[in-house]
C-alpha positions as CSV (number, residue, x, y, z in Angstrom):
1,M,186.2,253.3,176.2
2,K,183.4,253.3,179.2
3,L,182.8,249.7,178.3
4,H,186.5,248.9,178.9
5,K,186.1,250.6,182.1
6,K,183.2,248.8,183.4
7,L,184.5,245.7,182.4
8,A,188.2,246.3,184.3
9,W,186.1,247.3,187.1
10,L,183.8,244.1,187.3
11,I,187.1,242.1,186.7
12,L,188.9,244.1,189.7
13,L,185.6,243.3,192.0
14,F,185.4,239.8,191.1
15,T,189.1,239.4,191.7
16,F,188.6,240.9,195.1
17,L,185.8,238.7,196.0
18,I,187.6,235.7,195.2
19,I,190.4,237.3,197.4
20,F,188.4,237.5,199.9
21,K,186.5,234.1,200.1
22,C,189.9,232.5,200.4
23,F,191.1,234.2,203.2
24,M,187.4,233.7,205.2
25,I,188.1,229.7,204.3
26,T,191.7,230.0,205.6
27,N,190.7,231.8,208.4
28,T,188.2,229.4,209.3
29,Y,190.1,226.4,208.8
30,A,192.8,228.4,211.5
31,S,190.0,229.0,213.7
32,D,188.7,225.5,213.7
33,S,192.7,223.7,214.4
34,S,193.1,226.2,217.2
35,I,190.0,225.0,219.2
36,D,190.1,221.2,218.2
37,G,191.9,220.4,221.0
38,I,189.8,218.0,223.3
39,S,189.8,218.9,227.0
40,I,190.8,216.2,229.2
41,V,190.3,215.6,232.9
42,F,193.1,214.3,235.3
43,G,193.0,210.8,235.8
44,E,190.8,210.2,232.6
45,T,191.6,207.7,229.8
46,I,190.5,208.9,226.4
47,T,190.2,205.9,223.4
48,S,190.8,207.7,220.2
49,S,191.9,206.5,216.5
50,I,194.6,208.2,214.2
51,D,192.2,207.8,210.7
52,L,194.5,209.7,208.2
53,E,198.3,209.7,207.9
54,A,200.3,212.4,209.1
55,E,197.3,213.4,211.5
56,L,198.0,214.2,215.3
57,D,195.4,214.4,217.7
58,S,195.4,217.3,220.0
59,Y,194.7,217.3,223.6
60,T,194.5,220.4,226.2
61,F,194.6,221.0,230.2
62,T,195.0,223.2,232.8
63,A,197.9,223.3,235.4
64,S,199.7,225.1,237.6
65,N,203.3,226.3,238.7
66,G,204.7,223.3,240.5
67,D,202.4,220.8,239.1
68,T,203.8,217.4,237.9
69,I,202.1,215.9,234.7
70,L,202.2,212.3,233.4
71,V,201.1,211.7,230.0
72,R,201.2,208.4,228.5
73,M,199.7,206.8,225.3
74,S,199.4,203.0,224.6
75,V,198.6,201.1,221.5
76,I,197.9,197.3,220.6
77,D,197.1,195.3,217.1
78,T,198.5,198.5,215.1
79,D,201.5,199.5,213.3
80,I,201.4,202.8,215.0
81,E,204.8,203.8,216.8
82,P,203.3,206.1,219.6
83,E,204.6,209.8,220.3
84,I,203.5,212.1,222.0
85,R,204.4,215.7,222.6
86,L,203.9,218.5,225.1
87,Y,203.5,222.2,224.4
88,A,203.6,225.4,226.6
89,P,200.9,228.3,226.6
90,N,203.2,230.2,224.0
91,G,203.8,227.2,221.9
92,S,206.9,226.0,222.7
93,K,207.7,222.1,222.7
94,L,208.6,221.0,226.2
95,I,209.2,217.4,226.1
96,D,208.3,214.5,223.7
97,D,208.8,210.8,224.0
98,Y,208.4,208.2,221.1
99,T,208.7,204.4,221.2
100,T,208.9,201.3,218.8
101,S,207.1,199.4,221.4
102,H,203.3,199.7,222.8
103,T,203.5,202.6,225.3
104,A,205.2,206.4,224.8
105,E,205.1,208.0,228.4
106,F,206.6,210.9,230.2
107,E,206.5,213.2,233.7
108,Y,207.2,216.9,233.3
109,T,207.0,219.4,236.1
110,I,204.9,222.7,235.0
111,T,206.8,226.2,235.6
112,N,204.0,228.7,234.7
113,S,200.3,228.3,234.8
114,G,198.2,228.5,232.1
115,T,196.7,226.0,229.3
116,Y,198.7,223.4,228.1
117,T,198.7,221.1,224.8
118,V,199.2,217.6,224.2
119,L,199.9,216.0,220.6
120,A,199.4,212.5,220.1
121,G,200.1,210.6,216.7
122,D,202.2,208.2,214.8
123,H,206.3,209.2,215.1
124,F,206.9,208.8,211.5
125,G,203.1,209.8,210.2
126,T,202.5,207.0,207.9
127,T,200.4,204.7,209.8
128,T,196.8,204.9,211.3
129,G,194.9,203.0,213.8
130,N,193.3,203.1,217.4
131,Y,195.1,204.2,220.6
132,S,194.6,205.3,224.2
133,I,196.0,208.3,226.0
134,Y,195.9,209.2,229.6
135,I,196.8,212.4,231.3
136,Q,197.3,212.7,235.3
137,K,198.4,215.6,237.8
138,I,200.5,213.4,240.1
139,N,200.7,215.8,242.9
140,I,197.1,216.5,243.0
141,P,195.4,213.5,241.1
142,G,191.9,212.9,239.4
143,N,189.6,210.4,240.1
144,A,191.6,209.0,242.9
145,V,190.6,206.4,245.4
146,S,191.6,206.8,249.1
147,P,191.8,203.1,250.8
148,K,192.0,202.7,254.3
149,A,195.1,201.1,256.1
150,G,194.5,197.3,255.8
151,E,191.9,197.5,253.3
152,T,192.1,195.6,250.1
153,I,190.4,196.9,247.0
154,S,189.6,195.0,243.9
155,G,189.9,197.4,240.7
156,S,190.1,196.7,236.9
157,L,192.2,198.1,234.2
158,D,189.5,198.8,231.2
159,L,191.3,200.9,228.5
160,L,194.6,200.7,227.1
161,A,197.2,203.3,228.9
162,E,194.9,203.4,232.2
163,M,196.6,204.2,235.2
164,D,194.4,203.7,238.4
165,S,195.4,205.9,241.3
166,Y,195.3,205.6,244.9
167,I,196.1,208.2,247.6
168,F,196.6,207.8,251.3
169,S,198.2,210.1,254.4
170,A,201.3,209.0,256.5
171,N,203.4,210.6,258.9
172,S,207.4,210.6,259.2
173,G,208.3,207.5,260.4
174,D,205.4,205.2,259.2
175,T,206.3,201.9,257.3
176,I,204.4,201.5,254.5
177,L,203.4,197.9,252.8
178,V,201.8,197.7,249.2
179,R,201.3,194.8,247.1
180,M,199.1,194.1,244.1
181,S,197.9,190.7,242.6
182,V,196.5,189.7,239.6
183,I,195.1,186.4,238.3
184,D,193.8,185.1,234.8
185,T,194.9,188.1,232.9
186,D,197.5,189.1,230.9
187,I,198.5,192.1,233.0
188,E,202.2,192.4,234.2
189,P,201.6,194.4,237.4
190,E,203.5,197.4,238.4
191,I,203.3,199.6,241.6
192,R,204.7,203.5,241.6
193,L,205.1,205.5,244.9
194,Y,204.9,209.1,244.6
195,A,205.6,211.8,247.2
196,P,203.3,214.8,247.7
197,N,205.1,217.2,245.5
198,G,204.8,214.3,242.7
199,S,208.4,213.2,242.7
200,K,208.9,209.4,242.2
201,L,210.2,207.6,245.2
202,I,209.9,203.7,244.3
203,D,208.7,201.9,241.2
204,Q,208.5,198.1,240.8
205,L,207.5,196.0,237.6
206,N,206.7,192.2,237.5
207,L,207.8,190.8,234.3
208,N,207.4,187.3,235.3
209,T,203.7,187.0,234.5
210,L,204.0,183.2,236.3
211,L,204.1,185.3,239.5
212,Q,200.8,186.7,240.3
213,T,201.5,188.6,243.0
214,L,203.6,192.3,243.0
215,E,204.9,193.5,246.9
216,P,207.9,195.8,245.8
217,I,207.5,198.0,248.6
218,L,207.9,195.5,251.4
219,F,208.9,198.1,254.3
220,L,209.3,201.3,253.1
221,Q,209.9,204.1,255.8
222,V,208.6,207.6,255.5
223,I,211.6,209.6,256.4
224,I,210.4,213.2,255.7
225,L,210.3,215.2,258.9
226,E,207.4,217.4,257.8
227,Q,203.8,217.2,258.6
228,P,201.2,214.2,257.7
229,L,202.2,213.3,254.2
230,V,200.0,212.5,251.2
231,I,201.5,209.6,249.2
232,I,200.2,208.7,245.7
233,M,200.1,205.0,244.3
234,F,199.7,204.2,240.7
235,I,199.1,200.5,239.3
236,F,198.4,200.5,235.8
237,R,198.7,197.9,232.6
238,V,201.9,196.9,231.1
239,L,201.5,195.9,227.5
240,S,202.9,192.5,226.4
């Protein structure tokens, strides 16, 4: 009888140890996944890959109320149909974009300060391959260049999804001319102009690769009657 009791206690203890071990493994995986998001700097382009079907890569950034965030994901030489999703600090989905072409993109204005998460992957979760992702805070851009009036700057787009940012100041009544030229490249030039609050004022895309110069903002007059403005221009690659 005593032997049966000892055996029962041993079985109970063994069962408890197995359950405890499973619990610890599960929580370890949960903990790892919660910190797996890569912290991305505004204005930074990251190249990565979807190595397994169903994989979603996560990226995090911190933003404040009123910030306007731009996220884009680009692929080439792969069957991935890029999809990007933005999640609030509480885990609720705010916006997403998906395309059967090369680049998915969205803009979103933050309403609550905190840490946000972007998930990037294949829309159907059935394809693997390489991709690049870019995140920018439009109203206060990271890695922005400040050109002087009348200055010409040479630059390069080195990664898929990359967008180069330029920032300048202007006063009410100023007339602004912006132009972008390319040569010996497959870039289809595009220029965007954003106001200080992150709202888009104008953009232009040159789909004719035979025309090497893009000059969409011929005479754009700044008509906002406020103090000196900070206006942001993005120049970036459009995949063919």
